[in-house]
C-alpha positions as CSV (number, residue, x, y, z in Angstrom):
1,X,-63.1,-23.2,35.3
2,X,-62.0,-22.7,32.2
3,X,-59.0,-21.3,31.0
4,X,-59.7,-18.0,29.1
5,X,-59.1,-18.4,25.4
6,X,-56.7,-15.5,23.9
7,X,-58.2,-13.9,21.2
8,X,-56.4,-13.2,18.1
9,X,-54.1,-10.4,17.2
10,X,-55.8,-8.1,14.8
11,X,-53.4,-6.9,12.3
12,X,-53.2,-2.8,12.7
13,X,-54.5,-1.0,9.7
14,X,-52.4,1.5,7.7
15,X,-52.6,4.8,8.2
16,X,-52.3,7.9,5.9
17,X,-48.6,7.5,5.8
18,X,-48.5,3.9,4.4
19,X,-51.1,5.0,1.9
20,X,-48.9,7.6,0.7
21,X,-46.3,5.4,0.4
22,X,-47.7,3.3,-1.7
23,X,-48.5,6.2,-3.8
24,X,-44.6,7.1,-4.2
25,X,-43.9,3.2,-4.9
26,X,-46.5,3.1,-7.7
27,X,-45.4,6.0,-9.3
28,X,-42.3,4.3,-9.4
29,X,-43.2,1.0,-10.7
30,X,-44.9,3.0,-13.3
31,X,-41.8,4.8,-14.5
32,X,-40.0,0.9,-14.6
33,X,-41.9,-0.1,-17.1
34,X,-42.5,3.0,-18.7
35,X,-39.1,2.9,-19.4
36,X,-39.5,-0.7,-21.5
37,X,-42.1,0.6,-23.6
38,X,-41.4,4.4,-25.0
39,X,-38.2,3.3,-26.6
40,X,-40.2,1.4,-29.4
41,X,-41.3,4.2,-30.3
42,X,-38.2,6.2,-30.8
43,X,-36.3,3.8,-32.6
44,X,-36.8,5.3,-36.3
45,X,-35.6,8.6,-34.9
46,X,-32.4,7.1,-33.0
47,X,-31.8,5.0,-35.4
48,X,-31.2,8.2,-37.9
49,X,-29.6,9.9,-35.2
50,X,-27.1,7.4,-34.1
51,X,-26.7,5.2,-37.2
52,X,-26.0,2.0,-35.1
53,X,-25.8,-1.2,-36.4
54,X,-28.4,-3.9,-36.6
55,X,-26.5,-5.8,-33.8
56,X,-26.0,-2.7,-31.7
57,X,-29.8,-1.9,-32.6
58,X,-30.4,-5.2,-30.8
59,X,-28.5,-4.7,-27.8
60,X,-30.0,-1.0,-27.4
61,X,-33.6,-2.6,-27.0
62,X,-32.3,-5.4,-25.2
63,X,-29.9,-4.7,-22.8
64,X,-31.9,-3.0,-20.2
65,X,-34.4,-6.2,-20.0
66,X,-31.2,-8.2,-19.7
67,X,-29.9,-6.7,-16.9
68,X,-33.0,-6.3,-14.9
69,X,-33.6,-10.1,-15.2
70,X,-30.3,-11.0,-14.2
71,X,-29.8,-8.7,-11.1
72,X,-33.3,-9.0,-9.4
73,X,-32.7,-11.6,-7.1
74,X,-29.2,-10.1,-6.4
75,X,-31.2,-6.7,-5.4
76,X,-34.0,-8.2,-3.4
77,X,-31.3,-10.3,-1.4
78,X,-29.0,-6.8,-1.0
79,X,-32.2,-4.6,0.2
80,X,-32.7,-7.6,2.9
81,X,-29.1,-7.0,4.1
82,X,-28.9,-3.3,4.0
83,X,-32.2,-2.1,3.9
84,X,-35.1,-1.8,1.3
85,X,-35.7,1.7,1.4
86,X,-32.0,2.4,1.2
87,X,-31.7,0.2,-1.7
88,X,-34.5,2.1,-3.7
89,X,-33.1,5.2,-2.4
90,X,-29.9,4.6,-4.4
91,X,-31.8,2.9,-7.0
92,X,-34.1,6.0,-7.7
93,X,-30.8,8.1,-7.9
94,X,-28.8,6.1,-10.1
95,X,-31.7,5.6,-12.1
96,X,-32.5,9.8,-12.9
97,X,-28.6,10.3,-13.5
98,X,-28.2,7.3,-16.2
99,X,-31.5,8.5,-18.0
100,X,-29.7,11.7,-18.2
101,X,-26.8,9.9,-19.9
102,X,-29.1,7.5,-22.1
103,X,-31.1,11.0,-23.3
104,X,-27.7,13.0,-24.4
105,X,-25.8,9.8,-25.8
106,X,-23.6,10.5,-28.8
107,X,-22.8,7.2,-29.9
108,X,-24.7,3.9,-30.1
109,X,-21.7,2.7,-27.4
110,X,-22.6,5.1,-24.9
111,X,-26.5,4.5,-25.0
112,X,-25.9,0.8,-25.0
113,X,-23.9,1.1,-21.7
114,X,-26.6,3.7,-19.9
115,X,-28.9,1.1,-20.7
116,X,-27.1,-1.7,-19.1
117,X,-26.9,0.8,-16.1
118,X,-30.5,1.7,-16.3
119,X,-31.5,-2.1,-16.0
120,X,-29.4,-2.4,-12.9
121,X,-30.8,0.6,-11.4
122,X,-34.4,-0.4,-12.5
123,X,-33.6,-4.0,-10.8
124,X,-33.7,-2.7,-7.4
125,X,-37.4,-1.1,-7.8
126,X,-39.9,-3.8,-8.2
127,X,-38.4,-6.2,-5.4
128,X,-37.6,-3.4,-3.3
129,X,-41.1,-1.8,-3.5
130,X,-43.0,-5.4,-3.3
131,X,-41.3,-6.2,0.0
132,X,-41.6,-2.7,1.2
133,X,-45.4,-3.1,0.3
134,X,-45.7,-6.3,2.4
135,X,-43.8,-4.6,5.2
136,X,-46.1,-1.3,5.4
137,X,-49.3,-3.6,5.2
138,X,-50.3,-6.3,7.4
139,X,-53.5,-6.5,7.5
140,X,-54.3,-9.1,5.0
141,X,-57.7,-7.1,3.0
142,X,-55.2,-4.1,2.9
143,X,-52.2,-5.8,1.6
144,X,-54.3,-7.4,-1.3
145,X,-55.9,-4.4,-2.3
146,X,-51.8,-2.4,-2.0
147,X,-50.3,-5.3,-4.0
148,X,-53.5,-4.7,-6.5
149,X,-52.2,-1.1,-6.7
150,X,-48.7,-2.3,-7.4
151,X,-49.8,-4.4,-10.4
152,X,-52.2,-1.8,-11.9
153,X,-49.0,0.3,-11.7
154,X,-47.5,-1.8,-14.1
155,X,-50.0,-2.0,-16.2
156,X,-50.6,1.5,-16.2
157,X,-46.9,2.1,-17.3
158,X,-47.2,-0.3,-20.5
159,X,-50.1,1.7,-21.2
160,X,-49.0,5.5,-20.3
161,X,-45.6,4.9,-22.1
162,X,-46.4,5.1,-25.5
163,X,-48.7,7.9,-25.3
164,X,-46.6,9.7,-23.7
165,X,-43.7,9.0,-25.6
166,X,-45.7,9.8,-28.8
167,X,-46.3,13.2,-27.7
168,X,-42.6,13.9,-26.5
169,X,-41.4,12.5,-30.0
170,X,-44.1,14.9,-31.5
171,X,-42.4,17.6,-30.3
172,X,-38.8,17.4,-29.2
173,X,-35.8,14.9,-29.8
174,X,-35.9,11.0,-29.4
175,X,-33.8,11.5,-25.8
176,X,-36.8,13.3,-24.5
177,X,-38.6,10.0,-23.8
178,X,-35.9,8.9,-21.0
179,X,-35.9,12.6,-19.5
180,X,-39.6,11.1,-18.0
181,X,-37.9,9.5,-15.3
182,X,-36.8,12.7,-13.5
183,X,-39.7,14.2,-12.2
184,X,-40.9,11.0,-10.8
185,X,-37.3,9.8,-9.3
186,X,-37.0,13.4,-8.0
187,X,-40.3,13.0,-6.1
188,X,-39.3,9.5,-4.4
189,X,-36.0,10.8,-3.0
190,X,-37.5,13.9,-1.1
191,X,-41.1,12.2,-0.3
192,X,-39.7,8.4,0.1
193,X,-37.6,9.1,3.3
194,X,-40.6,10.7,5.1
195,X,-43.2,8.2,4.6
196,X,-41.6,4.8,3.8
197,X,-40.2,2.4,6.7
198,X,-37.0,1.1,6.9
199,X,-36.6,-3.1,7.2
200,X,-33.7,-5.3,6.9
201,X,-33.2,-8.6,8.0
202,X,-31.4,-8.4,11.2
203,X,-30.1,-12.0,11.1
204,X,-28.6,-11.4,7.6
205,X,-24.8,-12.4,6.7
206,X,-22.6,-10.6,4.7
207,X,-24.0,-10.6,0.6
208,X,-21.9,-13.6,-0.9
209,X,-20.3,-12.2,-4.1
210,X,-19.4,-15.1,-5.7
211,X,-23.3,-16.0,-5.3
212,X,-24.2,-12.9,-7.0
213,X,-22.4,-13.3,-9.5
214,X,-23.4,-17.0,-10.2
215,X,-27.2,-15.8,-10.3
216,X,-26.4,-12.9,-12.7
217,X,-24.4,-15.0,-15.1
218,X,-26.7,-17.9,-14.7
219,X,-29.9,-15.4,-15.7
220,X,-28.5,-13.5,-18.0
221,X,-27.2,-16.7,-20.1
222,X,-30.3,-18.2,-20.1
223,X,-32.2,-15.1,-21.0
224,X,-29.6,-14.5,-24.0
225,X,-30.3,-17.8,-25.4
226,X,-34.2,-17.5,-25.2
227,X,-34.1,-14.5,-26.8
228,X,-31.7,-15.9,-29.5
229,X,-34.3,-18.5,-30.4
230,X,-37.1,-16.0,-30.7
231,X,-34.8,-13.6,-33.0
232,X,-33.1,-16.4,-35.1
233,X,-34.7,-19.9,-34.5
234,X,-33.0,-22.6,-32.6
235,X,-29.7,-23.3,-33.2
236,X,-26.5,-24.6,-31.1
237,X,-25.3,-21.2,-29.8
238,X,-28.4,-20.5,-28.3
239,X,-29.2,-23.9,-27.0
240,X,-25.3,-23.7,-25.5
241,X,-26.5,-20.7,-23.6
242,X,-29.4,-22.0,-22.2
243,X,-27.5,-25.2,-21.2
244,X,-24.5,-23.2,-19.8
245,X,-26.9,-20.8,-17.8
246,X,-28.6,-24.0,-16.4
247,X,-25.3,-25.4,-15.5
248,X,-24.3,-22.1,-13.5
249,X,-28.0,-22.1,-12.0
250,X,-27.3,-25.5,-10.7
251,X,-23.5,-24.3,-9.1
252,X,-25.8,-21.5,-7.3
253,X,-28.5,-23.6,-6.0
254,X,-25.9,-26.3,-4.8
255,X,-23.6,-23.3,-3.2
256,X,-27.2,-22.0,-1.4
257,X,-27.5,-24.8,0.6
258,X,-24.2,-25.0,1.8
259,X,-24.0,-21.4,2.9
260,X,-25.1,-20.5,6.7
261,X,-26.4,-17.2,4.9
262,X,-27.5,-17.6,1.6
263,X,-28.8,-15.4,-1.1
264,X,-31.9,-17.4,-1.2
265,X,-33.1,-20.2,1.2
266,X,-33.8,-22.6,-1.4
267,X,-36.2,-24.4,1.2
268,X,-39.1,-22.0,0.2
269,X,-39.3,-24.5,-2.9
270,X,-40.4,-27.1,-0.8
271,X,-43.5,-24.8,0.2
272,X,-46.3,-26.4,-2.3
273,X,-48.5,-22.8,-2.2
274,X,-44.9,-20.8,-2.8
275,X,-43.9,-23.0,-5.9
276,X,-47.7,-23.4,-7.1
277,X,-48.4,-19.7,-7.2
278,X,-44.8,-18.9,-8.7
279,X,-45.3,-21.6,-11.4
280,X,-48.7,-19.9,-12.4
281,X,-47.4,-16.6,-12.3
282,X,-45.0,-17.4,-14.5
283,X,-46.9,-19.4,-17.1
284,X,-49.6,-16.7,-16.9
285,X,-47.1,-14.2,-17.9
286,X,-45.7,-16.6,-20.7
287,X,-49.5,-16.3,-22.5
288,X,-49.8,-12.9,-21.7
289,X,-46.9,-11.3,-23.1
290,X,-46.7,-13.5,-25.9
291,X,-50.0,-12.5,-27.5
292,X,-49.2,-8.6,-26.5
293,X,-46.2,-9.0,-29.2
294,X,-48.5,-9.7,-31.9
295,X,-50.9,-6.5,-30.8
296,X,-48.5,-4.0,-30.9
297,X,-47.2,-4.9,-34.4
298,X,-50.9,-5.9,-35.8
299,X,-52.0,-2.2,-35.4
300,X,-48.7,-0.4,-36.7
301,X,-48.0,-2.7,-39.6
302,X,-51.5,-4.3,-40.9
303,X,-53.7,-1.6,-39.7
304,X,-51.4,1.6,-40.6
305,X,-51.6,3.4,-37.7
306,X,-49.0,5.8,-36.6
307,X,-47.4,5.1,-32.8
308,X,-49.3,7.5,-31.1
309,X,-52.7,6.1,-32.2
310,X,-51.6,2.5,-31.4
311,X,-50.9,3.9,-28.2
312,X,-54.4,5.0,-27.7
313,X,-56.2,1.8,-28.8
314,X,-53.9,0.2,-25.9
315,X,-55.2,2.4,-23.5
316,X,-58.5,0.1,-22.9
317,X,-56.5,-2.9,-22.2
318,X,-55.0,-1.2,-19.6
319,X,-57.5,0.3,-18.1
320,X,-59.4,-2.7,-17.7
321,X,-56.2,-4.5,-16.5
322,X,-55.9,-1.7,-13.7
323,X,-59.6,-2.1,-12.8
324,X,-59.5,-5.7,-12.9
325,X,-56.3,-5.7,-10.4
326,X,-58.2,-3.0,-8.2
327,X,-61.8,-4.2,-7.5
328,X,-60.7,-7.9,-7.5
329,X,-59.0,-8.0,-3.6
330,X,-62.7,-5.9,-2.9
331,X,-65.3,-7.8,-4.9
332,X,-63.6,-11.1,-4.7
333,X,-61.8,-11.1,-1.0
334,X,-64.0,-13.7,0.4
335,X,-63.7,-16.2,-2.6
336,X,-60.9,-18.7,-2.5
337,X,-57.6,-17.9,-4.4
338,X,-57.7,-21.3,-6.6
339,X,-61.4,-19.6,-8.2
340,X,-60.4,-16.6,-8.7
341,X,-57.2,-17.3,-10.1
342,X,-58.9,-20.6,-12.8
343,X,-61.8,-18.0,-13.5
344,X,-59.6,-15.3,-14.3
345,X,-57.2,-17.7,-16.8
346,X,-60.2,-19.0,-18.1
347,X,-61.6,-15.0,-19.0
348,X,-58.3,-14.5,-20.4
349,X,-58.5,-18.1,-22.4
350,X,-61.7,-16.6,-24.2
351,X,-60.2,-13.0,-25.1
352,X,-57.1,-15.4,-26.9
353,X,-60.0,-17.2,-28.7
354,X,-61.9,-13.9,-29.7
355,X,-58.7,-12.9,-31.1
356,X,-58.7,-16.1,-33.7
357,X,-61.6,-14.0,-35.5
358,X,-59.4,-11.0,-36.2
359,X,-58.4,-10.6,-40.0
360,X,-56.3,-8.4,-42.2
361,X,-58.9,-6.6,-43.4
362,X,-60.8,-5.7,-40.0
363,X,-60.6,-6.5,-36.4
364,X,-60.1,-3.3,-34.6
365,X,-63.0,-3.6,-32.8
366,X,-62.1,-7.8,-31.7
367,X,-58.8,-6.7,-30.9
368,X,-59.5,-4.2,-28.5
369,X,-62.5,-6.0,-27.4
370,X,-60.1,-9.4,-27.2
371,X,-57.4,-7.4,-25.4
372,X,-60.4,-6.0,-22.9
373,X,-61.1,-9.5,-21.8
374,X,-57.6,-10.6,-21.4
375,X,-56.9,-8.2,-19.2
376,X,-59.9,-8.4,-17.1
377,X,-58.7,-12.2,-16.4
378,X,-55.4,-11.0,-15.6
379,X,-55.4,-9.1,-13.6
380,X,-56.6,-10.8,-10.3
381,X,-54.4,-13.2,-11.5
382,X,-51.0,-11.5,-10.8
383,X,-52.2,-10.0,-8.2
384,X,-53.2,-13.0,-6.0
385,X,-50.0,-15.2,-7.1
386,X,-47.8,-12.3,-6.5
387,X,-49.3,-12.1,-3.0
388,X,-49.0,-15.9,-2.3
389,X,-45.3,-15.7,-3.5
390,X,-44.4,-13.1,-1.5
391,X,-46.5,-13.8,1.5
392,X,-45.3,-17.3,1.7
393,X,-41.6,-16.4,2.7
394,X,-41.0,-15.2,5.9
395,X,-41.2,-11.2,6.3
396,X,-37.2,-11.0,6.8
397,X,-36.9,-12.7,3.5
398,X,-39.6,-10.9,1.7
399,X,-36.9,-9.1,-0.3
400,X,-35.2,-12.3,-1.6
401,X,-38.8,-13.6,-2.4
402,X,-39.8,-10.5,-4.3
403,X,-36.4,-10.8,-6.5
404,X,-37.9,-14.7,-7.3
405,X,-40.9,-13.4,-8.2
406,X,-40.0,-10.6,-10.4
407,X,-37.0,-13.3,-12.1
408,X,-40.3,-15.5,-13.0
409,X,-42.1,-12.6,-14.3
410,X,-39.1,-11.9,-16.9
411,X,-38.7,-15.3,-17.5
412,X,-41.7,-15.9,-18.2
413,X,-42.6,-13.1,-20.3
414,X,-38.9,-13.8,-22.6
415,X,-40.2,-17.4,-23.2
416,X,-43.7,-16.2,-23.8
417,X,-42.0,-13.9,-26.7
418,X,-39.5,-16.8,-27.9
419,X,-42.1,-19.8,-27.9
420,X,-45.3,-17.9,-29.3
421,X,-43.2,-15.7,-31.1
422,X,-41.2,-18.0,-33.1
423,X,-45.0,-20.2,-34.2
424,X,-46.2,-17.0,-35.3
425,X,-42.7,-16.2,-37.2
426,X,-42.6,-19.9,-38.6
427,X,-46.5,-19.4,-39.6
428,X,-45.3,-16.2,-41.2
429,X,-42.3,-17.5,-43.2
430,X,-44.4,-20.8,-44.5
431,X,-47.4,-18.7,-45.5
432,X,-45.4,-16.0,-47.6
433,X,-42.9,-17.9,-49.0
434,X,-45.1,-19.6,-51.3
435,X,-47.3,-16.4,-52.4
436,X,-45.0,-13.9,-53.2
437,X,-46.2,-12.0,-56.4
438,X,-44.4,-11.6,-59.7
439,X,-41.8,-9.0,-60.0
440,X,-40.2,-9.2,-56.8
441,X,-36.8,-8.9,-56.4
442,X,-34.9,-11.6,-54.7
443,X,-33.4,-8.9,-52.2
444,X,-36.8,-7.6,-51.4
445,X,-38.2,-11.0,-51.1
446,X,-35.7,-12.2,-48.5
447,X,-36.3,-8.6,-46.3
448,X,-40.4,-9.6,-47.2
449,X,-39.5,-13.0,-45.4
450,X,-37.9,-12.4,-42.6
451,X,-40.3,-10.3,-40.7
452,X,-43.6,-7.8,-41.5
453,X,-41.8,-5.0,-40.9
454,X,-39.4,-5.8,-43.6
455,X,-42.2,-6.3,-46.0
456,X,-43.8,-2.8,-45.2
457,X,-40.0,-1.1,-46.0
458,X,-39.4,-3.0,-49.5
459,X,-43.1,-2.8,-50.6
460,X,-42.6,1.1,-49.9
461,X,-39.9,1.3,-52.3
462,X,-41.3,-1.2,-55.4
463,X,-43.8,-0.2,-58.0
464,X,-46.9,0.4,-56.5
465,X,-48.9,-2.9,-57.9
466,X,-46.4,-4.8,-56.8
467,X,-45.2,-3.1,-53.7
468,X,-49.2,-3.5,-52.8
469,X,-49.5,-6.9,-53.7
470,X,-46.7,-7.7,-51.6
471,X,-47.7,-6.1,-48.7
472,X,-50.8,-7.7,-48.3
473,X,-49.8,-11.1,-48.7
474,X,-47.2,-10.3,-45.7
475,X,-49.9,-8.8,-43.7
476,X,-52.3,-11.8,-44.3
477,X,-49.5,-14.3,-43.5
478,X,-49.1,-12.2,-40.5
479,X,-52.7,-12.4,-39.6
480,X,-52.6,-16.4,-39.7
481,X,-49.5,-16.6,-37.5
482,X,-51.4,-14.4,-34.6
483,X,-54.6,-16.6,-35.1
484,X,-53.2,-19.8,-34.2
485,X,-50.6,-18.7,-31.8
486,X,-53.7,-16.9,-30.1
487,X,-55.5,-20.3,-30.5
488,X,-52.7,-21.9,-28.7
489,X,-52.3,-19.3,-25.9
490,X,-56.0,-19.8,-25.4
491,X,-55.5,-23.5,-25.0
492,X,-52.3,-23.0,-22.6
493,X,-54.2,-20.8,-20.8
494,X,-57.4,-23.2,-20.0
495,X,-55.0,-26.1,-18.9
496,X,-53.5,-23.2,-16.6
497,X,-56.6,-22.7,-15.3
498,X,-57.3,-26.4,-14.4
499,X,-53.5,-26.8,-12.7
500,X,-53.9,-23.2,-10.5
501,X,-57.2,-24.9,-9.3
502,X,-56.0,-27.9,-8.3
503,X,-52.6,-26.7,-7.1
504,X,-54.1,-23.6,-5.1
505,X,-56.9,-25.4,-3.5
506,X,-55.8,-24.8,-0.1
507,X,-55.0,-21.6,0.1
508,X,-57.4,-19.7,2.3
509,X,-59.2,-16.4,1.2
510,X,-57.5,-13.0,2.8
511,X,-60.8,-12.3,4.6
512,X,-60.8,-15.6,6.2
513,X,-56.9,-14.7,7.2
514,X,-57.9,-11.2,8.3
515,X,-60.9,-12.3,10.5
516,X,-58.2,-14.7,12.5
517,X,-59.0,-18.1,10.7
518,X,-55.5,-20.0,11.2
519,X,-54.1,-20.4,7.6
520,X,-53.1,-24.0,7.0
521,X,-49.7,-25.0,7.4
522,X,-47.6,-24.9,4.2
523,X,-47.3,-28.5,2.7
524,X,-43.6,-29.3,1.7
525,X,-43.2,-30.9,-1.9
526,X,-41.9,-34.2,-1.8
527,X,-38.6,-34.6,-1.3
């Protein structure tokens, strides 16, 4: 007599409550990214009103990202302990209040402090929303779709932010861009408790304050050093900051190994699927953010477009990213993740190579085409790798894993700006230094050699023939830097595609997991 086999359990399907909750979470993510983009448009009005120094202006722009990067892991772990929904709602309330403070700031110092508090509040959003998605959507195919919508919300925010910001700045003062947060966060506070489940790790111990402090110091110091290299080039101070951050990070890892209730179980990194997906996600963001830095400047400073017009031309890329991230789970659900990720990176590499054909005289069509191709390739990559990173962790550690994923994304973006941006800046300075037209004063030449924005500013103050010649030389030098950097990014994307195809080859498609095919046991990395 044969023993009956127990059929594999079928994950519960999501209902209307879960999909409504996903819509609320997506709105919060969209706003989180918008706050990173709209400030760039407001800088001219803000500078005229508050008159910050160059150092203060730098902190106004960067302190939000600094605080987000430094607090993500801590906030993800805190959510596992006090409840992910509770942390999200507390963060949403704090985000709304600090947005009002930022909007009505009367001094540069007040705005810097408000932006720092916004960063701390924003750090609760990404890990809380992602970990809640993994708790709400049990079916692998539905979860893939939900993660795609989550990724798409971030891309939509980067496209919608400049457009809405341009509209507001055309009718109101610079602080109005911060008030975009109020209706969204208000909706989250009202609807969230009704549609979002609460989840916490029942076995979690108390939050180790020293570990939290060490993680924040380590990440902030590394990001600070990276940004210093991006802005001022290599220097002792920048490398010293990075070294100090790595040392504090090593102390943090050592402490986690000794604690009975660590912030992050560092044994997660022995899971090859987790580590490989995290590395691919990190490098993909490195490539994408690095190229995007040049595109925004090209539209405004080479083609001479206004902020709103440049924002509108960024919409095709954002729409392509949203489309790819939404369709990939449905169309490619039966394909192995390694093939999808490698194919997406290869597609993005093709877009990078198209960017090398852009010139200072014409290139809008090629630039938009390249941006769309890159977005179509990267959309599935970010969704799949993010899902693999968080899905590799136990459910009770999803918040911490989400924090790791988002921290890697922040660091990948910072390094992309630092490395690729530094290459572009070096090529720009080398190109303009030997081609300055006669009649340019020494002070104006120094400003022009610093940045393309500086060249545009001083060119407007010089006599028309000299200023026009200077601006032409600066634009040619910038485009040369963009072409070389795009080629380097394309080559790097090809290498990452090969690495992803090899490192993720054992990962199973979502459809096989959903149909009951047992997933392979994670392979530990060699000690």
